[in-house]
C-alpha positions in Angstrom: 0.0 0.0 0.0 1.0 3.7 -0.2 1.3 5.2 3.3 -0.5 8.6 3.3 1.6 11.5 4.4 0.6 14.8 5.9 -1.8 13.7 8.6 0.6 12.2 11.2 -0.8 12.2 14.7 -4.1 13.8 13.5 -7.5 12.1 13.0 -9.1 11.8 9.6 -12.8 10.7 9.3 -13.4 8.1 6.6 -16.9 7.6 5.4 -17.8 4.8 3.0 -16.2 1.5 3.8 -16.2 -0.4 0.5 -13.0 -0.9 -1.5 -11.9 2.8 -1.7 -12.7 3.6 1.9 -11.0 0.6 3.5 -7.9 1.1 1.3 -7.7 4.7 2.4 -8.1 3.8 6.0 -5.2 1.3 5.8 -3.0 3.8 4.1 -3.8 6.6 6.6 -2.9 4.3 9.5 0.3 3.2 7.7 1.1 6.9 7.5 0.7 7.3 11.3 -2.7 9.1 11.2 -5.7 8.2 13.4 -8.9 7.3 11.6 -12.6 7.5 12.5 -14.5 5.1 10.3 -18.2 4.9 9.5 -20.7 3.7 6.8 -24.5 3.9 6.6 -24.5 0.2 5.8 -24.3 -2.2 8.8 -22.7 -4.8 6.5 -19.9 -2.5 5.5 -19.3 -1.6 9.1 -19.1 -5.3 10.0 -16.5 -5.8 7.3 -14.4 -2.9 8.7 -14.7 -4.2 12.3 -13.8 -7.7 11.2 -10.5 -6.2 9.8 -9.8 -4.7 13.3 -10.9 -1.1 12.7 -12.6 0.7 15.5 -15.9 2.3 14.3 -17.0 5.9 15.2 -20.6 7.0 14.6 -19.8 10.1 12.6 -23.4 11.3 13.0 -22.8 11.7 16.7 -19.1 12.6 16.6 -17.5 15.9 17.5 -16.3 17.0 14.1 -14.0 19.8 15.5 -11.4 17.2 16.2 -11.1 16.0 12.6 -8.3 17.2 10.3 -10.2 16.1 7.2 -12.9 13.7 6.0 -12.2 11.2 3.3 -15.3 10.5 1.3 -15.7 7.4 -0.9 -16.5 8.6 -4.5 -20.1 7.3 -4.4 -21.1 9.7 -1.6 -23.0 12.7 -3.0 -21.1 16.0 -2.7 -23.6 18.4 -4.2 -26.4 16.7 -6.0 -29.2 15.6 -5.7 -28.3 17.1 -2.3 -25.1 17.0 -0.2 -24.7 13.9 2.0 -25.1 14.5 5.7 -21.4 14.0 6.2 -20.7 16.8 3.7 -23.0 19.1 5.6 -21.4 18.3 8.9 -17.9 18.8 7.5 -18.8 22.2 6.0 -20.4 23.3 9.3 -17.3 22.4 11.2 -14.9 23.8 8.6 -13.4 20.3 8.0 -11.7 19.7 4.6 -13.5 17.2 2.3 -11.3 15.1 0.1 -11.1 11.8 -1.7 -8.5 9.0 -2.0 -7.0 10.5 -5.2 -6.3 13.7 -3.3 -4.6 11.7 -0.5 -2.5 10.0 -3.1 -1.7 13.3 -4.8 -0.5 15.0 -1.6 1.6 12.0 -0.8 3.2 12.1 -4.2 3.8 15.8 -4.0 5.4 15.4 -0.5 7.8 12.7 -1.7 11.5 13.6 -2.4 12.3 13.9 -6.1 14.0 10.5 -6.3 10.9 8.7 -5.0 8.3 10.6 -7.1 6.7 8.4 -9.7 5.1 9.2 -13.0 1.4 9.6 -13.0 -0.9 9.0 -16.0 -4.5 10.0 -15.3 -7.4 9.1 -17.6 -11.0 10.3 -17.7 -13.8 10.6 -20.1 -17.4 9.6 -20.4 -16.6 6.3 -22.2 -13.5 4.2 -22.9 -11.7 5.0 -19.6 -11.1 1.5 -18.4 -10.0 0.1 -21.8 -7.6 3.1 -22.3 -6.2 2.7 -18.7 -5.6 -1.0 -19.2 -4.1 -0.4 -22.6 -1.6 2.2 -21.3 -0.7 -0.1 -18.5 -0.1 -2.8 -21.0 2.1 -0.6 -23.2 4.1 0.6 -20.2 4.6 -3.0 -18.9 5.8 -4.0 -22.4 8.3 -1.2 -22.2 9.7 -2.6 -19.0 8.3 0.1 -16.7 7.2 -0.8 -13.2 3.5 -0.2 -13.8 0.6 0.0 -11.3 -3.0 0.3 -12.5 -5.9 1.4 -10.3 -8.2 4.2 -9.3 -11.7 3.6 -10.7 -10.5 0.3 -12.1 -9.1 -2.6 -10.2 -7.5 -1.7 -6.9 -8.1 1.6 -5.0 -5.1 3.8 -5.6 -3.9 3.7 -2.0 -3.9 -0.1 -2.1 -1.3 -0.2 -4.9 2.3 -0.9 -4.2 4.3 2.0 -2.6 5.9 4.5 -4.9 9.5 4.9 -6.1 11.0 7.1 -8.8 10.8 4.5 -11.5 7.2 3.6 -11.0 4.3 4.6 -13.3 0.8 4.9 -11.9 -1.9 4.6 -14.5 -5.1 5.8 -13.0 -8.7 5.8 -14.2 -10.5 8.7 -12.7 -14.3 9.2 -12.6 -15.9 12.6 -12.3 -16.9 11.6 -8.8 -13.3 11.2 -7.8 -12.2 14.3 -9.6 -14.8 16.3 -7.7 -12.8 15.5 -4.6 -9.3 16.2 -6.1 -7.4 19.4 -6.2 -3.6 18.7 -5.8 -3.1 16.0 -8.5 -0.4 16.9 -11.0 -0.5 14.3 -13.8 2.6 13.9 -16.0 0.0 12.8 -18.7 -3.6 13.7 -18.3 -6.2 12.4 -20.8 -9.8 13.5 -21.5 -11.1 10.9 -24.0 -14.5 12.3 -24.7 -17.4 14.1 -23.0 -21.1 13.4 -23.4 -24.0 13.7 -21.0 -23.8 11.3 -18.1 -24.2 11.3 -14.3 -26.2 14.5 -14.5 -28.2 13.4 -11.4 -24.9 13.6 -9.5 -23.5 16.8 -11.0 -26.7 18.7 -11.6 -25.8 20.3 -14.9 -23.7 19.4 -17.9 -21.4 22.3 -17.1 -20.7 20.9 -13.7 -20.0 17.5 -15.1 -17.5 19.0 -17.7 -15.9 21.1 -14.9 -15.3 17.9 -12.9 -13.7 16.2 -15.9 -11.5 19.2 -16.5 -10.0 19.0 -13.0 -7.8 16.2 -14.3 -5.8 19.0 -16.0 -5.2 21.0 -12.8 -1.6 21.8 -11.9 -0.1 20.6 -15.2 2.8 22.7 -16.4 5.7 22.7 -18.8 7.0 19.2 -19.4 3.5 17.6 -18.8 1.3 16.2 -21.6 -2.5 16.7 -22.0 -4.2 14.3 -24.4 -7.6 15.6 -25.5 -10.2 13.8 -27.6 -11.6 16.3 -30.2 -14.4 14.2 -31.7 -17.1 15.9 -29.6 -17.9 19.6 -29.1 -16.9 19.6 -25.4 -13.5 18.1 -26.1 -12.9 20.6 -28.9 -13.7 23.4 -26.6 -11.4 22.1 -23.8 -8.6 21.6 -26.3 -9.0 25.1 -27.7 -9.0 26.7 -24.2 -6.0 24.9 -22.8 -4.0 25.5 -26.0 -4.4 29.2 -25.4 -2.8 28.7 -22.0 0.3 27.4 -23.9 2.1 25.7 -21.0 2.0 21.9 -21.3 2.4 19.8 -24.5 -1.1 19.3 -25.9 -1.9 16.3 -28.1 -5.3 16.3 -29.8 -6.6 12.8 -30.7 -9.4 11.8 -33.1 -10.9 8.6 -34.5 -13.1 10.4 -37.0 -10.9 12.8 -39.0 -7.3 13.6 -39.9 -5.9 16.4 -37.8 -2.9 18.6 -38.5 -1.2 17.8 -35.3 -1.7 15.1 -32.7 -2.6 11.4 -33.1 -5.6 10.1 -35.2 -7.0 6.9 -36.6 -8.8 6.6 -39.9 -10.2 3.3 -41.3 -8.3 1.4 -38.6 -4.9 3.0 -39.4 -3.2 5.0 -36.7 -1.2 8.1 -37.6 1.2 10.2 -35.6 1.1 13.8 -36.7 3.2 15.2 -33.9 6.0 16.0 -36.3 6.1 17.9 -39.6 4.1 15.3 -41.4 1.7 12.5 -40.4 3.3 9.0 -40.3 1.3 5.8 -40.2 2.4 3.9 -37.1 0.0 1.0 -36.7 -2.7 -1.0 -38.4 -5.3 -1.3 -35.6 -7.2 -4.0 -37.6 -4.5 -6.3 -36.4 -5.4 -5.5 -32.8 -8.1 -8.2 -32.2 -9.0 -6.8 -28.8 -9.6 -3.2 -30.1 -12.4 -3.5 -32.7 -14.4 -0.4 -33.8 -13.9 3.3 -34.0 -14.3 3.9 -30.3 -11.4 1.5 -29.6 -9.4 3.3 -32.2 -9.8 6.5 -30.2 -8.7 4.6 -27.1 -5.6 3.4 -29.0 -4.8 6.9 -30.2 -5.0 8.1 -26.6 -2.8 5.3 -25.3 -0.2 5.7 -28.0 -0.1 9.5 -27.3 0.3 8.9 -23.5 3.1 6.4 -24.0 4.9 8.8 -26.2 4.5 11.4 -23.5 6.2 9.0 -21.1 9.1 8.6 -23.5 8.1 5.1 -24.9 9.4 4.7 -28.5 6.8 4.9 -31.3 7.7 1.5 -32.5 7.3 -0.2 -29.1 4.0 1.7 -28.4 2.6 0.7 -31.7 3.6 -2.9 -31.4 2.1 -3.2 -27.9 -1.3 -2.1 -29.2 -1.6 -5.3 -31.3 -0.8 -7.5 -28.3 -3.3 -6.0 -25.9 -5.4 -8.9 -24.5 -8.5 -6.8 -23.9 -10.6 -5.9 -20.9 -13.3 -7.9 -19.1 -16.8 -6.6 -19.6 -15.9 -4.4 -22.6 -16.8 -6.1 -25.9 -15.4 -9.3 -24.4 -16.2 -12.6 -26.1 -17.3 -14.9 -23.3 -18.5 -17.9 -25.3 -18.8 -19.3 -28.8 -21.6 -21.9 -29.0 -21.9 -23.2 -32.5 -22.2 -20.2 -34.7 -23.4 -17.9 -31.9 -20.9 -15.6 -30.2 -21.7 -14.1 -26.8 -20.2 -10.6 -26.3 -20.1 -9.1 -22.9 -20.3 -5.3 -23.0 -21.7 -4.9 -19.4 -19.5 -1.8 -18.9 -21.8 0.1 -21.4 -23.7 1.8 -18.7 -25.1 4.6 -20.9 -26.4 4.9 -24.5 -23.2 6.5 -25.8 -21.2 3.5 -24.6 -23.8 1.1 -26.1 -23.5 2.9 -29.4 -19.9 1.9 -29.7 -20.7 -1.8 -29.4 -23.8 -1.7 -31.6 -21.8 0.2 -34.3 -19.2 -2.6 -34.4 -21.6 -5.4 -35.7 -23.9 -5.4 -38.7 -26.6 -7.4 -36.9 -27.1 -8.3 -33.2 -29.4 -10.0 -30.8 -29.3 -7.2 -28.2 -29.7 -7.6 -24.5 -30.4 -4.2 -23.0 -31.8 -2.6 -19.8 -31.2 -2.1 -16.1 -31.4 1.1 -14.2 -32.0 3.7 -17.0 -30.1 6.9 -17.5 -31.5 10.2 -18.6 -32.6 10.1 -22.3 -32.8 6.3 -22.4 -31.9 4.8 -25.8 -33.7 7.2 -28.1 -30.4 8.5 -29.3 -29.5 5.0 -30.6 -32.5 5.1 -33.1 -30.2 5.2 -36.1 -28.7 1.8 -35.0 -32.0 0.0 -34.4 -32.0 -1.5 -37.9 -29.0 -3.5 -36.8 -31.1 -5.1 -34.0 -32.6 -8.3 -35.1 -34.4 -8.5 -31.8 -34.0 -6.9 -28.4 -34.2 -8.7 -25.1 -35.1 -6.3 -22.3 -34.3 -6.6 -18.6 -34.6 -4.6 -15.4 -36.2 -1.3 -14.6 -35.9 0.0 -18.1 -37.9 -2.8 -19.7 -41.1 -0.9 -20.3 -39.5 2.4 -21.4 -37.1 0.6 -23.8 -40.0 -1.4 -25.2 -41.9 1.8 -25.9 -38.8 3.3 -27.6 -38.3 0.3 -29.8 -41.9 -0.2 -30.8 -42.2 -0.2 -34.6 -38.5 0.1 -35.0 -37.1 -3.3 -33.8 -38.7 -6.4 -32.3 -38.4 -6.6 -28.5 -39.4 -8.9 -25.7 -39.4 -8.4 -22.0 -37.2 -11.0 -20.3 -36.7 -9.7 -16.7 -33.3 -11.1 -16.0 -29.9 -11.5 -17.7 -30.2 -15.3 -17.6 -33.7 -15.3 -19.2 -32.5 -12.8 -21.9 -29.4 -14.9 -22.7 -31.5 -18.0 -23.1 -34.1 -16.3 -25.3 -31.4 -14.6 -27.4 -29.5 -17.8 -27.9 -32.6 -19.7 -29.0 -33.4 -17.1 -31.7 -29.8 -16.7 -32.8 -29.2 -20.5 -33.1 -32.4 -20.9 -35.0 -31.2 -18.5 -37.6 -28.5 -21.0 -38.7 -26.1 -18.1 -39.4 -23.1 -16.6 -37.6 -24.7 -14.5 -34.9 -23.8 -12.1 -32.1 -25.7 -12.1 -28.8 -24.6 -8.7 -27.3 -25.1 -7.6 -23.8 -24.7 -3.8 -24.0 -27.2 -2.6 -21.5 -27.1 1.2 -22.0 -28.1 1.3 -18.3 -26.6 1.3 -14.8 -26.6 -2.1 -13.1 -27.8 -1.1 -9.6 -31.4 -2.3 -10.0 -30.3 -6.0 -10.0 -26.6 -6.0 -9.4 -23.9 -4.4 -7.2 -22.0 -3.2 -10.2 -21.4 -3.8 -13.9 -18.8 -6.4 -13.2 -21.4 -8.6 -11.3 -23.8 -8.1 -14.2 -21.2 -9.2 -16.7 -20.3 -12.2 -14.7 -24.0 -13.2 -14.6 -24.0 -13.0 -18.4 -20.9 -15.1 -18.6 -22.4 -17.7 -16.3 -25.6 -17.7 -18.4 -23.6 -18.4 -21.5 -21.6 -21.2 -19.9 -24.9 -22.8 -18.6 -26.3 -22.7 -22.2 -23.1 -24.3 -23.5 -23.2 -27.0 -20.8 -26.8 -27.7 -21.5 -26.1 -28.0 -25.2 -23.4 -30.5 -24.6 -25.5 -32.6 -22.2 -28.2 -32.7 -24.8 -25.7 -34.0 -27.4 -25.9 -31.1 -29.7 -23.1 -31.1 -32.4 
């Protein structure tokens, strides 16, 4: 773990005792701070107590004795209304921060020879794939690479830092809202489209949270900005005017005069006087589709910002093994391929998967986001049939009426069985695609659990087919 510095001998309240909160509590104690832990969930409190932590009911505590409060990212800071811990902290004048801020302050306080490189990635879609891809390139380049943040391990649970380490961190808007001191050697904003507005209140607030990843960058640092959407274009224009860091625009839809871009699966580096083709992304089996070409452009630009050679960075793109729950093939049963895209928690992310296949048997639904799936109407002709699950069933059925056949299935398991039956009966090569365009919280703890349910359903179908003696 990374012992947190700066709070020695003082007490930090920690609210939210899931992965992030417990990792922060361990790291604070390792850095000689005192901690006061609490969670609204009895189950979470029991888990912390089982680890040996003493619990403090923060609702009844004297907040004047706290040096800061560390909030887990899921705790509302402003919308739909501030959490009660936020109100108590503000009333007592207690600083509110998150685990990324604790990490940033520890990095900033480290002597120069122990200070690692930090690559920070955000965006509405593609964060996890890009984070994993950059980690893969850095590892292939022989760097001591640690991947975490909003993916995998909480950042403070990663191995302690040294001057040769590279931390590749996926950062959500929730985490960035609680971060002010992070100075990323490479900061990436992949794309920006409406999402999490119930948490941020307005699109402007959401964009402002994303932009916090660029705070504190200076000469020698690199900002990689996706310019395929209007918000990204605006951010790129505005930070270019500041003219401090190295700015690398990226695109997967057009040639750009400087930066890195992908066209028709070919990756070009236009950082020099002329654009040079550096990779054929069609050879990268785990990076299908234009959205993944944008991810590859960002990862290549980040690697170059860290000093990785263009040849090595390009070669590593083609050996990337892929990411679980992101357009991941989990089973091939006869001619039917099951593709797990559970991480598509909004319509824009689902668009990326639907655009990658000419025809799909589409499993969609869950806890709906603002706007539903109406914006995907241009892709409905690709949907042979939709299999709807969760809270969004009725709304999605209404949207699809007259545009694509749809059936209410209730659960992932039932949807997988129904989709397989129809796909197998077609006698053709077919794709059963789980790309929900929804959050998972109506039926699952997270998108990973939802994806595992789909994987298990596919395996059960395969096992049943074998037991029945199917060829």
